[in-house]
ZADO-1210 file (C-alpha; in nm, 4 decimals, padded with zeros to 6 digits):
<atoms>
<atom x="03.1352" y="-14.3800" z="-07.6032" code="MET" pos="1"/>
<atom x="03.3854" y="-14.3306" z="-07.3338" code="SER" pos="2"/>
<atom x="03.5000" y="-14.0126" z="-07.1807" code="GLY" pos="3"/>
<atom x="03.3710" y="-13.7289" z="-06.9735" code="PRO" pos="4"/>
<atom x="03.0032" y="-13.6221" z="-07.0187" code="PRO" pos="5"/>
<atom x="02.9449" y="-13.3668" z="-07.3132" code="PRO" pos="6"/>
<atom x="02.8916" y="-13.0693" z="-07.1009" code="GLN" pos="7"/>
<atom x="03.2336" y="-13.1094" z="-06.9375" code="LEU" pos="8"/>
<atom x="03.4066" y="-13.1246" z="-07.2756" code="ARG" pos="9"/>
<atom x="03.2580" y="-12.7933" z="-07.3812" code="ARG" pos="10"/>
<atom x="03.4524" y="-12.6192" z="-07.1167" code="GLY" pos="11"/>
<atom x="03.1384" y="-12.4949" z="-06.9081" code="GLY" pos="12"/>
<atom x="03.1312" y="-12.5116" z="-06.5473" code="ARG" pos="13"/>
<atom x="02.8261" y="-12.7079" z="-06.3881" code="LEU" pos="14"/>
<atom x="02.8293" y="-12.4960" z="-06.0707" code="LYS" pos="15"/>
<atom x="02.7775" y="-12.1565" z="-06.2472" code="ASP" pos="16"/>
<atom x="02.4419" y="-12.0064" z="-06.3071" code="LYS" pos="17"/>
<atom x="02.3373" y="-11.8925" z="-06.6307" code="SER" pos="18"/>
<atom x="02.3090" y="-11.4976" z="-06.6628" code="PRO" pos="19"/>
<atom x="01.9222" y="-11.5519" z="-06.6759" code="GLY" pos="20"/>
<atom x="01.9477" y="-11.7652" z="-06.3518" code="ALA" pos="21"/>
<atom x="02.1422" y="-11.4879" z="-06.1868" code="ARG" pos="22"/>
<atom x="01.9012" y="-11.2149" z="-06.2909" code="GLY" pos="23"/>
<atom x="01.6117" y="-11.4077" z="-06.1684" code="GLU" pos="24"/>
<atom x="01.7763" y="-11.4871" z="-05.8376" code="ALA" pos="25"/>
<atom x="01.8724" y="-11.0873" z="-05.7875" code="LEU" pos="26"/>
<atom x="01.5071" y="-11.0017" z="-05.8961" code="ALA" pos="27"/>
<atom x="01.3475" y="-11.2528" z="-05.6426" code="LEU" pos="28"/>
<atom x="01.5581" y="-11.1148" z="-05.3718" code="ARG" pos="29"/>
<atom x="01.4409" y="-10.7606" z="-05.4552" code="TYR" pos="30"/>
<atom x="01.0898" y="-10.8411" z="-05.4654" code="LEU" pos="31"/>
<atom x="01.1001" y="-11.0526" z="-05.1329" code="VAL" pos="32"/>
<atom x="01.2663" y="-10.7582" z="-04.9814" code="GLY" pos="33"/>
<atom x="00.9782" y="-10.5456" z="-05.0856" code="HIS" pos="34"/>
<atom x="00.6933" y="-10.7456" z="-04.9522" code="GLY" pos="35"/>
<atom x="00.6126" y="-11.0056" z="-05.2378" code="TYR" pos="36"/>
<atom x="00.6059" y="-11.3851" z="-05.1912" code="THR" pos="37"/>
<atom x="00.6973" y="-11.6433" z="-05.4426" code="LEU" pos="38"/>
<atom x="00.4338" y="-11.8384" z="-05.5984" code="VAL" pos="39"/>
<atom x="00.6429" y="-12.0095" z="-05.8842" code="GLU" pos="40"/>
<atom x="00.9669" y="-11.9809" z="-06.0853" code="ARG" pos="41"/>
<atom x="01.0329" y="-12.0666" z="-06.4472" code="ASN" pos="42"/>
<atom x="00.6537" y="-12.1634" z="-06.5364" code="TYR" pos="43"/>
<atom x="00.7214" y="-12.2994" z="-06.8939" code="ARG" pos="44"/>
<atom x="00.4788" y="-12.4240" z="-07.1777" code="THR" pos="45"/>
<atom x="00.5347" y="-12.4802" z="-07.5210" code="ARG" pos="46"/>
<atom x="00.4658" y="-12.1196" z="-07.6084" code="ARG" pos="47"/>
<atom x="00.7120" y="-11.9904" z="-07.3638" code="GLY" pos="48"/>
<atom x="00.8234" y="-11.9347" z="-06.9909" code="GLU" pos="49"/>
<atom x="00.7436" y="-11.6580" z="-06.7246" code="ILE" pos="50"/>
<atom x="01.0502" y="-11.5967" z="-06.5207" code="ASP" pos="51"/>
<atom x="00.8640" y="-11.5333" z="-06.1792" code="LEU" pos="52"/>
<atom x="00.5181" y="-11.5393" z="-06.0559" code="ILE" pos="53"/>
<atom x="00.4851" y="-11.3667" z="-05.7266" code="VAL" pos="54"/>
<atom x="00.2012" y="-11.2309" z="-05.5034" code="ARG" pos="55"/>
<atom x="00.1769" y="-10.9006" z="-05.3496" code="GLN" pos="56"/>
<atom x="-00.1274" y="-10.9266" z="-05.1006" code="ASP" pos="57"/>
<atom x="-00.4410" y="-11.0318" z="-05.3246" code="ASP" pos="58"/>
<atom x="-00.2478" y="-10.9323" z="-05.6606" code="THR" pos="59"/>
<atom x="-00.0973" y="-11.1959" z="-05.8704" code="LEU" pos="60"/>
<atom x="00.1996" y="-11.0732" z="-06.0530" code="VAL" pos="61"/>
<atom x="00.3502" y="-11.2248" z="-06.3652" code="PHE" pos="62"/>
<atom x="00.7313" y="-11.0981" z="-06.3765" code="VAL" pos="63"/>
<atom x="00.9675" y="-11.0801" z="-06.6725" code="GLU" pos="64"/>
<atom x="01.3368" y="-11.0414" z="-06.5690" code="VAL" pos="65"/>
<atom x="01.6012" y="-10.9110" z="-06.7922" code="LYS" pos="66"/>
<atom x="01.9680" y="-10.8899" z="-06.6995" code="LEU" pos="67"/>
<atom x="02.2341" y="-10.6960" z="-06.9052" code="ARG" pos="68"/>
<atom x="02.5956" y="-10.6586" z="-06.8473" code="ARG" pos="69"/>
<atom x="02.6095" y="-10.3162" z="-07.0203" code="GLY" pos="70"/>
<atom x="02.4182" y="-10.1125" z="-07.2581" code="THR" pos="71"/>
<atom x="02.5751" y="-10.2006" z="-07.5922" code="GLY" pos="72"/>
<atom x="02.2524" y="-10.4039" z="-07.6844" code="PHE" pos="73"/>
<atom x="02.0077" y="-10.1517" z="-07.5240" code="GLY" pos="74"/>
<atom x="01.8524" y="-10.0912" z="-07.1752" code="ASP" pos="75"/>
<atom x="01.7406" y="-10.4179" z="-07.0201" code="PRO" pos="76"/>
<atom x="01.3867" y="-10.3091" z="-07.0609" code="LEU" pos="77"/>
<atom x="01.3767" y="-10.2489" z="-07.4182" code="GLU" pos="78"/>
<atom x="01.4147" y="-10.6317" z="-07.4584" code="ALA" pos="79"/>
<atom x="01.0551" y="-10.6640" z="-07.3566" code="VAL" pos="80"/>
<atom x="00.9173" y="-10.6239" z="-07.7121" code="THR" pos="81"/>
<atom x="00.5473" y="-10.6411" z="-07.8119" code="PRO" pos="82"/>
<atom x="00.6074" y="-10.9906" z="-07.9348" code="ARG" pos="83"/>
<atom x="00.7595" y="-11.0910" z="-07.5935" code="LYS" pos="84"/>
<atom x="00.4456" y="-10.9400" z="-07.4182" code="GLN" pos="85"/>
<atom x="00.2168" y="-11.1175" z="-07.6461" code="LYS" pos="86"/>
<atom x="00.4008" y="-11.4516" z="-07.5604" code="THR" pos="87"/>
<atom x="00.3899" y="-11.3778" z="-07.1822" code="LEU" pos="88"/>
<atom x="00.0208" y="-11.3057" z="-07.1912" code="ARG" pos="89"/>
<atom x="-00.0119" y="-11.6440" z="-07.3678" code="SER" pos="90"/>
<atom x="00.1792" y="-11.8362" z="-07.0963" code="VAL" pos="91"/>
<atom x="00.0004" y="-11.6432" z="-06.8233" code="ALA" pos="92"/>
<atom x="-00.3543" y="-11.7637" z="-06.9552" code="GLU" pos="93"/>
<atom x="-00.2163" y="-12.1258" z="-06.9722" code="HIS" pos="94"/>
<atom x="-00.0984" y="-12.0857" z="-06.6014" code="TYR" pos="95"/>
<atom x="-00.4392" y="-11.9498" z="-06.4997" code="LEU" pos="96"/>
<atom x="-00.6277" y="-12.1987" z="-06.6665" code="TYR" pos="97"/>
<atom x="-00.3907" y="-12.5089" z="-06.5272" code="ALA" pos="98"/>
<atom x="-00.3460" y="-12.3643" z="-06.1871" code="ARG" pos="99"/>
<atom x="-00.6547" y="-12.1771" z="-06.0954" code="LYS" pos="100"/>
<atom x="-00.4996" y="-11.9422" z="-05.8471" code="PRO" pos="101"/>
<atom x="-00.7131" y="-11.7357" z="-05.6346" code="ARG" pos="102"/>
<atom x="-00.6473" y="-11.3490" z="-05.6756" code="PHE" pos="103"/>
<atom x="-00.8412" y="-11.0198" z="-05.6944" code="ASP" pos="104"/>
<atom x="-00.6154" y="-10.8646" z="-05.9655" code="THR" pos="105"/>
<atom x="-00.3290" y="-10.9503" z="-06.1855" code="LEU" pos="106"/>
<atom x="-00.0613" y="-10.7692" z="-06.3630" code="ARG" pos="107"/>
<atom x="00.2480" y="-10.8007" z="-06.5404" code="PHE" pos="108"/>
<atom x="00.5777" y="-10.6350" z="-06.4089" code="ASP" pos="109"/>
<atom x="00.9116" y="-10.6107" z="-06.5600" code="VAL" pos="110"/>
<atom x="01.2468" y="-10.5954" z="-06.3912" code="ILE" pos="111"/>
<atom x="01.5535" y="-10.4774" z="-06.5771" code="GLY" pos="112"/>
<atom x="01.8924" y="-10.5394" z="-06.3883" code="ILE" pos="113"/>
<atom x="02.2081" y="-10.3603" z="-06.5347" code="LEU" pos="114"/>
<atom x="02.5076" y="-10.5430" z="-06.3738" code="ALA" pos="115"/>
<atom x="02.8239" y="-10.3274" z="-06.4955" code="ASP" pos="116"/>
<atom x="03.1652" y="-10.2457" z="-06.3501" code="ARG" pos="117"/>
<atom x="03.0010" y="-09.9675" z="-06.1669" code="SER" pos="118"/>
<atom x="02.7485" y="-10.2237" z="-05.9625" code="GLY" pos="119"/>
<atom x="02.4117" y="-10.3492" z="-06.0054" code="VAL" pos="120"/>
<atom x="02.0948" y="-10.1418" z="-06.0690" code="ARG" pos="121"/>
<atom x="01.7516" y="-10.2719" z="-06.0456" code="VAL" pos="122"/>
<atom x="01.4607" y="-10.1132" z="-06.2257" code="HIS" pos="123"/>
<atom x="01.1147" y="-10.2371" z="-06.1372" code="HIS" pos="124"/>
<atom x="00.8316" y="-10.1520" z="-06.3592" code="VAL" pos="125"/>
<atom x="00.5013" y="-10.2360" z="-06.2005" code="GLU" pos="126"/>
<atom x="00.2088" y="-10.2961" z="-06.4404" code="ASP" pos="127"/>
<atom x="00.4348" y="-10.2661" z="-06.7335" code="ALA" pos="128"/>
<atom x="00.1845" y="-10.3753" z="-06.9973" code="PHE" pos="129"/>
</atoms>
């Protein structure tokens, strides 16, 4: 089959980041600015994915990032449903088993980012669930 690769025919730009990747980049910049260090990005298993794994001193933090361009579909934080929380816990268990990181405590944080015409607002909920 000749012609451009399929992704070019769909009209998408290859350089543009997806909204999820943009949200993760904003969240990571926020976290690093608040003293966290990155351990891993986009840890994936068959069960799901953890957006960011960071460290704050001896605490290992699993971070779910939600970006919204408006509140038409609700607040970004509302998207982390009990089902999503269960998935994140399962993926975190896999990570702990596979990587065996050293830590004293661990927690799950959620970062909701609202990026609309008035600007970008970051809401960080520590120990969210």
